[in-house]
BALO-515245 format. One record per residue (C-alpha): residue in three letters; x, y, z. Coordinates in steps of 0.2 Angstrom, whole numbers, plus 5000, padded with zeros to 4 digits. Each point is the difference from the previous one (the first is absolute). Last residue first. Layout:
BEGIN
ALAXYZ/...
***
This chain:
BEGIN
PRO505249275202/GLN499050064984/LYS500749994983/LEU499150144990/PHE499649944982/SER501250054987/TYR499250094984/LEU501150165000/GLN501549905006/PRO501149995015/VAL498650045014/PHE500250135014/TYR498649995012/ASP501149965015/LYS500850174997/TYR498450085007/HIS500449925017/GLY498849875008/ASP498150004998/ILE499450174996/PHE499350115013/GLY501449985012/LYS501250094989/GLY499150094986/SER501550084992/ASN500650085016/HIS498450095004/VAL498249954999/PHE498950144994/TRP498150015004/CYS499050054985/PRO499150154992/VAL499849994981/GLU500450154990/THR499450004982/GLY501350014986/PHE500750154992/VAL500349944982/ALA499149834999/ASP498550065009/THR498749865002/ARG501349865001/TYR501450105008/ASP499749965018/LYS501350115010/GLN500549975018/PHE499550105016/GLY500550005018/ARG499749935017/THR501549935009/VAL500349835007/THR500849945016/LEU500149815000/LYS499549865012/HIS500349834993/GLY499149845002/LYS499449994982/VAL499350185001/GLU499850125015/MET500050184994/SER500450155011/ALA499650184994/GLU500850154993/PRO499350174994/LYS500850074984/ALA499350184997/PRO500850065016/GLU501749934997/LYS500849905013/GLY498449915003/PRO498550045010/ARG499149855007/GLU499049854995/ASN500049875013/PHE499349854990/ILE500149914984/HIS499649815001/ILE500449894986/LYS499549824994/PRO500849944985/GLU499050004984/HIS500249854988/MET500550084984/PHE501350095011/GLN501449884998/GLY499850024981/LEU500650185000/LEU501849995006/GLY500049814995/HIS498949865006/ALA498549894995/ASN499949845011/PRO498250025004/SER499649994981/PHE499550164991/LYS498150024997/ASN499750115016/THR500150164990/PRO500650185003/PRO500150114984/ILE501950004994/TYR500850164994/ILE501750014992/GLY501050164996/LEU501350014986/PHE501550124997/ASP500650134988/VAL501650095006/ASN500350155012/ILE501650095003/PRO500550134987/HIS498450004991/LYS500450004982/LYS498849864996/TRP498550085009/VAL499249875010/ARG498949864995/HIS499149895013/LEU499349844994/LEU498749925010/VAL499849815003/SER498349935005/PHE499949825008/SER498549895001/ILE499449855009/GLU498249945001/LYS499149994983/ASP501249884992/LEU501750075001/THR500050194995/LEU501550104994/THR499850194998/VAL501350114991/VAL499850185001/ASN501050164994/GLY500150044981/LYS498649914992/LYS498949905012/VAL500649824999/SER498949855006/VAL500749835003/LEU498849865005/VAL500749845006/ARG498949845002/GLN500449944983/SER500950144991/VAL499050164998/LEU500550164992/HIS499250185001/ALA501250124991/ALA500550184998/ASP501750034994/SER501250155004/TRP500749905015/SER500749884987/LEU499649814999/HIS501149864997/THR499949814996/ALA501049865006/SER499949814996/ALA501349895007/GLY498949945014/ARG498650135002/SER500550185000/LEU499150175001/THR501150165000/ILE499450175004/ALA501150154995/GLU501250145005/THR499650035019/SER500049825002/VAL498649875002/GLU500549814997/VAL498649884999/LYS500349825001/MET498849864996/ASP500349815004/GLU498150005002/ARG500149915016/GLN501550105005/PHE499350174998/TYR501650115002/PHE499950195001/GLY501750104999/LEU500150185003/LYS501450124994/GLY500550175004/PHE499550005019/TYR500750155008/THR501650055009/SER500550175008/LEU501950035002/LYS500250105016/GLY501350135004/ASN498850154999/GLU499649934982/PRO501049864993/LYS500149984981/LYS499149944985/ALA498749925011/GLY500249815003/ILE499149854993/LEU499349865010/GLN499349834994/GLY498349945005/ASN499349835002/VAL498249934999/LEU499749815000/ILE498549894999/GLY499949814999/SER498749985013/GLN501049895011/PRO501650094995/ASP499350175007/SER501350144999/VAL499450175000/LEU501250155001/SER501749924999/LEU501350134998/ILE501350014986/LYS501650105003/GLY500750104985/PRO500050175009/GLU500349995018/SER498949995015/ASP498950125011/ILE498349925002/ASN498650115006/PHE498549975012/CYS498250045000/ILE498549935010/ASN498250054994/GLN498749955012/GLN498249944999/SER500549865013/LYS499149874991/PRO500450074983/LEU501950025003/TYR500750114986/ILE501949994998/ILE500950154993/PHE501849964994/HIS501050154995/PRO501449954988/ASP500950144997/ASN498450024990/GLU498449905001/VAL499549835007/ARG498249965003/ILE498849895010/VAL498350074995/HIS498550095007/PRO498950124990/PRO499849884985/PRO500450084983/THR498750094990/SER499949924983/GLU501149914988/VAL499949864987/PRO501050054985/LYS499450144990/ALA498949984984/GLY500950054984/VAL498549944991/ALA498550005010/LEU499649855010/MET498449914993/ALA498350015007/THR498849854998/ALA500149955018/PRO499650185006/THR501550085009/PRO500650005018/SER501450125004/PRO501749934999/SER500649875013/ALA501650035011/TRP499150055016/SER498849864998/PRO501449874999/ILE500149914984/SER499549815000/GLY498150035002/PRO499649994981/ALA501249864997/VAL501650064992/LYS500349924983/SER501749994992/GLY501650094996/TYR501550024989/TYR501250144995/LEU501150034986/ALA501350154998/GLY499750144988/SER500450125013/CYS498550114996/CYS499750184999/THR498250055001/HIS499250094985/ASP498749864997/GLN499150004983/PRO498649884999/PRO499949835010/ALA500549834994/ASP498749875006/ALA500249814999/LEU498349935006/MET499649835005/ARG498449894999/GLU499449845007/ASP498349924998/GLY499850074982/ALA499649834994/SER501350014986/ASN501450055013/GLU500550185002/ILE501350134996/VAL499650184997/MET501550104993/SER499750185003/THR500050164989/LEU500450185000/PRO501850005007/THR500449864987/VAL499749824999/ILE500049934983/HIS498649924989/HIS500350094983/GLU498350064998/LEU499750045019/SER501750095001/MET499650094983/GLN498350075006/LEU500750055017/ILE501550094992/THR498850094988/LYS498850065015/THR501550065010/ILE500650114985/LYS498350084999/ARG499950035019/LYS501750075000/SER499650124986/ALA498450065009/ALA501050025017/THR501250124992/PRO501950014997/ALA500349814998/LEU501749955007/SER499649845008/ARG498849964986/GLU501350034987/ALA501249875009/LEU498549875001/MET499650044982/GLN501849954994/ASN500049845011/ILE498349954992/THR500650044982/LEU501649915002/TYR499349845007/ALA498550004988/TRP501250024985/LEU501149865006/LYS498549895003/ARG499350034983/THR501749974992/PHE500349845009/ASP498349934997/PRO500649854990/ASP501249955013/VAL501249894991/HIS500449835008/LYS499349894987/ASP501250074987/LYS499650004981/SER498650135000/LEU501250135006/PHE501149994984/GLU498549994988/GLU499150155007/LEU501550115004/ASP500150104984/ASP498249984995/MET499550185006/GLN501550074991/ALA501250125009/LEU500850164994/THR501350105009/GLU500650174997/LEU501350105010/VAL500250194997/LEU501650065008/GLU500650185003/THR501950005002/ASN501550035012/ALA499749915016/SER498349934995/THR498450094998/ALA498449904997/THR498649964988/VAL499249835000/VAL498849954986/SER499149845002/GLN499049914986/VAL498749865004/GLU499549894986/ALA498449914993/SER498950155001/LYS498250055004/SER499349835004/PRO501649955009/ASP499550135014/PHE501550025012/LYS500050045018/GLY501650085008/ALA501649975008/VAL501650105003/VAL501549935009/ILE501550125004/GLU501649915005/SER501550025012/GLY501150104989/SER499950175007/PHE498650084990/TYR499750185004/ASN498850125008/HIS499349865011/PHE499249844997/SER498349915005/ASN499549844992/GLN499050034984/THR498250014994/VAL499150014983/ASP498149985001/THR499849994981/VAL500949944984/SER499049964984/ALA499950194995/GLN501950004995/PRO501250125006/TYR500849915015/ASN501250135007/PHE501249995014/GLN501050155007/VAL501750005008/ASN500650175004/ARG501749945007/LEU501149854995/LEU501449915008/PRO500050075017/THR501049905013/SER499450055017/VAL498549905003/GLN500549825002/ASN501850035005/TYR499550115014/PHE498849875007/LYS501449874999/LYS501250115008/LEU498850045015/GLN499649825002/SER501949955000/SER500450135014/THR498449985010/ASP500449815002/GLN498349955008/ASN499649995019/GLY499550185000/TYR498749984986/ILE500050064982/ARG498750104992/GLN499850064982/ALA499350154992/ILE499650064982/GLY500250154990/ARG499050124989/ASN499650135014/GLU498349945007/ASN500649825000/SER501550065011/LEU499150095013/ARG498649875001/LYS501249865002/LEU501050105013/PHE498450035010/ASP499549814999/TYR501849965006/ASP499850095017/VAL501749955006/ASP499949905017/PHE500549834994/GLY501750044992/ILE500650104985/GLY498950094987/LEU500750034983/SER499250144990/PHE500150054982/LEU499550174993/SER500050044982/ILE500350174993/ASN499550064983/ASP498350075006/GLN500850125012/ILE499949985019/ASN499350145010/GLN498149985001/LYS500149815001/VAL501450005014/ASN498950135010/LYS498449904998/GLN500949835005/ILE500750095015/LYS498350075005/SER499249834998/LEU501349935012/LYS499750135014/LEU501650015010/GLU500850164992/GLY501550045010/VAL500749865011/THR499449825003/PRO499749944982/ASP499749825000/GLY501549884999/ASP501349904991/SER500550114985/VAL500949994984/LEU499350124986/ILE500649994982/ILE499750154990/LEU500049994981/SER500450114985/VAL500249944982/SER501250064987/ASP499850054981/PRO499850195004/ASN501749995010/LEU499650105016/MET500850165005/GLY498750114991/LEU499850115015/ASN498249955002/SER500549815000/ALA501350025013/GLU498850105011/ASN498749874998/LEU501349865004/ILE500650095016/PHE498350055005/ILE499349834999/ALA501549935011/ARG499650145013/LEU498149974999/LEU500449815004/ALA501050045015/GLU498850135007/ASN498649885000/ILE500949855006/ASN500650085016/THR500449865011/GLY500750025018/GLY501750005008/SER501649894997/PRO500949904987/GLN501950054999/ILE500550034981/ARG501950004997/GLU500049864988/ILE498750094989/TYR501150154999/ARG501549904995/LYS499049914987/ALA499550174993/ASP501850054999/ALA500549854990/ILE498550024988/GLN500550184997/THR501849964996/LYS499549854989/SER498850114990/ALA498249985002/PRO499650184994/VAL499350115014/LEU498250055004/ASP499750145011/ASN500050045019/ARG501449875002/TRP500149875015/SER498350075005/ARG499350015018/VAL498349995007/ASN499650025019/HIS498949885010/ASN500949864992/PHE500550034982/ASP501349954986/VAL500050084983/VAL501249934987/SER500450074983/PHE500149934982/GLN500450034982/ASP500349864987/GLU501150014985/THR501549925009/ARG498949855004/LEU499549965018/ASP500349825005/ASP501350055013/LEU498750115009/ILE498949845002/THR501449915008/LYS500350135012/MET498250025003/ALA499849815004/GLU501450015013/VAL499250165008/THR498349925001/GLN500849845008/LYS500850105014/MET498450105002/LYS498949855002/ILE501349915011/GLY500150135013/TRP499050175001/MET498650024988/SER498850045014/GLY501050155005/SER499650094983/VAL501149994985/ASP498749984987/ILE500850014983/VAL499450104985/PHE501049954984/LEU499850124986/ILE500349944983/ASN500250094983/LYS500149864987/PRO500949984983/ILE499149874989/PRO500749834999/ASP500549934983/LEU498849874993/ASN500549824998/GLU498449935006/PRO498150034996/ALA498849965014/PHE498250024993/PHE498849855002/HIS498450044991/VAL498549895003/PHE498449984989/TYR498349935004/GLY498649924990/ASN500749825002/PHE501850044996/VAL501150144993/GLN501850025006/LEU501150154998/GLU501849995005/GLY501350145002/VAL500750124987/LYS501750055004/GLU501349864999/GLU498849864998/ARG499749885015/ASN500449825004/VAL499249965017/ASP500749995017/TYR500149875014/VAL500149975019/VAL499149865008/VAL500050005019/LEU499549865012/GLU499850095017/GLY500249945018/ASN499649865012/LEU500349834992/ALA501249925012/SER498649905008/GLU500149935017/SER500049815003/CYS501949995001/ASN501049844998/SER500950054984/CYS500050195004/LYS498850144996/ARG498949884991/GLN499250054983/GLN501349894990/ALA499549845009/VAL498150044997/THR500550024982/PRO500250184992/LYS499050044985/PHE500550174992/SER499650014982/VAL500450164990/HIS499350014982/ALA500450114986/LYS499350064984/GLN500550134986/GLN501649934994/GLY500049855011/LYS500549975018/SER499849855011/ILE500650035018/ILE500049875014/PRO500150065018/VAL500749875011/GLY501850014996/GLU500550105016/PHE498549995012/HIS501050035016/GLY501250124992/GLU499650155010/PHE498149994996/THR499950154989/ASP501149934986/PRO499650114984/VAL498949924987/HIS500550064983/LEU499250064983/PHE500850094985/ARG499450094984/ILE498249925000/GLY499150044984/GLN498850144996/PRO498649875000/GLU500449975019/ILE499249845007/ILE500749965018/TRP499449845009/VAL500449995018/ASP499749835009/VAL500249965019/GLU499649835006/LEU500049925017/HIS499349835003/LYS500349925017/ALA500150185008/LEU501250035015/ARG499550145011/GLY499850195000/PRO499450014982/GLN501050164998/LEU500350034981/HIS499850184996/LEU500150014981/LYS500950154992/HIS500050044982/GLU501450134995/TYR500050094983/SER501750074994/GLY501050164995/LEU500050095017/LYS498249985003/ARG498749944987/TRP498349985008/LYS499149835000/VAL498150025001/GLU499149915013/GLN498749865002/TYR499349905015/HIS499249835002/LEU499749915016/GLU499649815003/PHE499849925016/GLN499649815003/VAL499449925016/LYS500049825005/ALA499149925015/GLY500749855011/ALA499550095016/ARG498950154997/ILE500650164992/ASN500150185007/VAL500350134987/GLU501350144999/MET500350114985/SER501450124997/PHE500450124986/ASN501550115001/GLU500750154990/MET498450034991/ASP500150154989/LEU498650125004/ALA500450075017/ARG499350025018/SER499249835002/ARG498549965010/VAL499549835007/TRP498449915000/GLY499449835004/ALA498349925000/THR499349845007/LYS498150014999/GLY499050075015/LYS498750084989/ALA500650175005/ARG501849954996/ALA499549954982/GLN499050154997/ALA501550115006/TYR501149924988/LEU498850014985/ALA499850195005/ARG501950025000/GLY500249924983/VAL498650114993/THR500850165008/LYS501649954992/GLU499549964983/LYS500149824998/ILE501449884993/ALA499549815002/SER500949865008/THR499849815001/PHE499949885015/THR499849824998/THR499549875013/GLY500749834998/ASP501150005016/VAL500450184997/THR500250064982/MET500850174997/SER499850134987/PHE500850174996/ASN500050114985/SER500750164993/ILE501250065013/PHE500950164992/ALA501950005002/GLY500950175003/LYS501149945014/PRO500449814998/ILE498949885009/GLN500449915016/VAL499049845004/ASP499149955016/PHE498849845000/VAL499749965018/VAL499449835006/ASN499149995017/GLN499849825006/PRO498549895005/GLN500649845010/PRO500549834995/SER501550084991/ASN500549964982/ASN499350164993/VAL500450014982/LEU500650154990/LYS499950054982/SER500850164994/GLN499850104984/ILE500850174995/MET499650064982/THR500950154992/THR499650104985/ALA501450124993/MET499850134987/ARG501750034993/SER499649954982/THR499249845007/ILE500749945017/THR499249845006/SER500349955018/GLN499649845009/VAL500349965018/LYS499649835008/TYR500049945018/SER499449825003/TYR499849895015/LEU500350125013/THR499649895015/VAL499150055016/GLN500549925016/ASN501850064997/ALA500150155011/ASP499449915015/ASP501349864998/MET499949864988/ASP501849984995/GLU500350024982/GLY500749884988/LEU498950064986/GLU499149844999/GLU499750025019/SER499150164996/LEU498749904991/SER499449965018/ARG500449925016/GLN499550105015/HIS500950085015/ARG498750085012/ARG500250185007/ASN498350074995/GLU499250154992/SER501450044988/VAL500250174991/LEU500849974983/GLN501050144991/PHE500049984981/LYS501350134997/GLY500150164989/PRO500150125014/ALA499949915017/THR498349985007/GLU499050085014/VAL498249945001/LEU498550114996/ASP498449935008/GLU498650114993/TYR499250175004/ASP501350115008/VAL500450114985/PHE501850004994/GLU500950154993/PRO501349934988/LEU501650104997/GLY500250064982/ASP501550074991/THR498950144995/LEU498650034987/ILE499450134988/ASP501550014990/SER500049824996/ALA500649835006/GLN500550035019/ALA499849855011/GLY498749875004/TRP498849905011/LEU498849864998/LEU499649895015/PHE498649875002/CYS499649925016/LEU499149865008/LEU499149914986/THR499149855006/CYS500249834992/PRO500149925017/LEU499450115015/ARG501250045014/GLU499250095015/MET501250135007/
***
């Protein structure tokens, strides 16, 4: 690829769940510009030469190897928190000390829920600035730039809050580049405190590294501390200065302190700097602030007695919960049951393809009942399918029946907590129908909360289910501590302190009031209300909050004067004067996004959409309806950060990277249908897919190898009978730096005295890119160095990393393409989980190519350079339907049998029969040596040839 100085090569912007409309987002990359894989939160530098140069890095004591030809001169992070509204700036300055142009990547991780508000960069004296445009306008500008041959980059994000922001530029020798990103977020109170996280991952030593956090809280700061998140490496480095209403945290490690060890050139700074604090608060009223034409009301009263609760735990015990997930869920449930109070009532519903109840009605949370419930949960053995619909209806019935019979305390609250790790597979399967059933049956005084576990769960469905029924949803992944996450989630939602909470601002000066979502009761986290305030009509804002506590009706009144904050805030240079406006905009846009996703009619949805768009443009933030256009002053180079509208796919939340694929770099059979140059991919567009090539080299179940020989126009088949756990070399080409290995798994039990084996895991290694892709029946993992990212089979994605394109078709196909010449397709075969013998397995397909080196080997790789075969003397076989023939190949004369094997690419269930000549005895004579010669010790081990 031609390298041009000062030319933008890629722009990445992606994210994860922020509002009810969105999901933990996985990016869907479009093959327009070079997108280069980077590690999350790191400045990864891609070198073009191998020379050792002297530079500023020598001042840092670094050896000038390939990774150190670009020096991180300065890395600064500044956060200002004004009344829980946080604004953060991240700035980095780098210098290219190499005599050659270098790629420089700016890649930072941003907390979930943050809005990016501004980005700028200066590359060798050329400044790029950003502007927010309506999405169609932004796309038109992008298309215009491309049509005129200008540099343009575009990447689509599937969520609103940006989880990662990445920019790559190519800079000439001796040039400097500066990046600066601004984002804003609201700090939510959870479990009695606020937590501000800054992801610090510069990826290398920085000559000047400064992190400053200023906190200004008019209500007063009750406590503040910085927990040790770096295992003691930076002990004593954070400096805390705390006053009554202001605090400052300074983190400025020297170069020596940044080093992993005294003589290391690697930075130890790879993690989060966390600041935890809380504010002073009155016992029952909350805090009301009026400033700059807006007001904010923080409501989190303390010292209230909990309200009795009626709680139904609905636990998924299907086969997919087997193992550590079920063990941790059981341990968490035992702890949660111990937290129940004697005035609470509860029961447990567990479900797989069937639904069971520990008790068919609510029982008091006595010690005896809790002990019995624990014993019941401990005896659960996960198995079978997932019948979410019937399980939720059973829980709703129990609560409704108890209410109708007058068995519930009138001062209590009712809630259902659903814990599941998968989509419905039994009973009602249509998600919209399940939502409808729940909505029609659940009473208005019941809140439904959902906790999704693992990569395969349809989290978007759980969010809609909970949002429609006065609850919230949360997701945890299989690699997290399920037990602690479940307990934390429970603690956030299950301690009702107030119910029937109503906010009223009676004066005419208050308009456009909005608040963060909450359910039927207040559980101690925090309710935030914001609105506009017209000072010409009144000099004060009055708040009247009515609520019901454990034993009394409350009327809580607060009065705030317009000038109360003016004098205090004007004395501090770090105060954000727009904090009330930003907080109001943040709350309002998120609330409207939630309303938009649940809009009952198209007309109401259009009206909400129009308002969101207007606010997004006015407040300069990227939402699903806007794009951030970034260009230089001359308009010669233009980029687009584009977040699409609502997307109901379920996402893993992991981060992926990619870069430009030249127009001819995707093989014709893997390319989408041609579209006009100005056309854009539709939202939710599928990954690259089309009719598969008719002739490929393939491996399917047990495992059956089908080798297509183009010159001979023949399919040759053989089986490999080995043991579960063995790893076979499929393609081993050290000269090209390409490796494909497969690990065998076994059936659940032998059939007719034989244990069938299948490929349960495939490993792809592209050595020149230092990229590994592991495909298993559970997930897809991409790794590079120490950085690893994960993708679920329930995702759909189109990813590019340097020369490697990875396309995932939701549910069953992964395609890997190297340049335009070499490709691999992996098919996932799902079987009924309760099948007594069969298990899920993988098949691999490789179209013939001559782009491997002459030394390519492996069970499949040896046939990339076709051997000469001669088939003759066809004759009747032992079975009339299976004739025999003689085949000469590699100096051997073999007896082969005519038969059929299955190709599952076009028909995933029944497959398509492919005629072939079958070689017996595990391919003996057709493959080089014995099949055991192809065993390798590790998933990414090259084959050692004799």
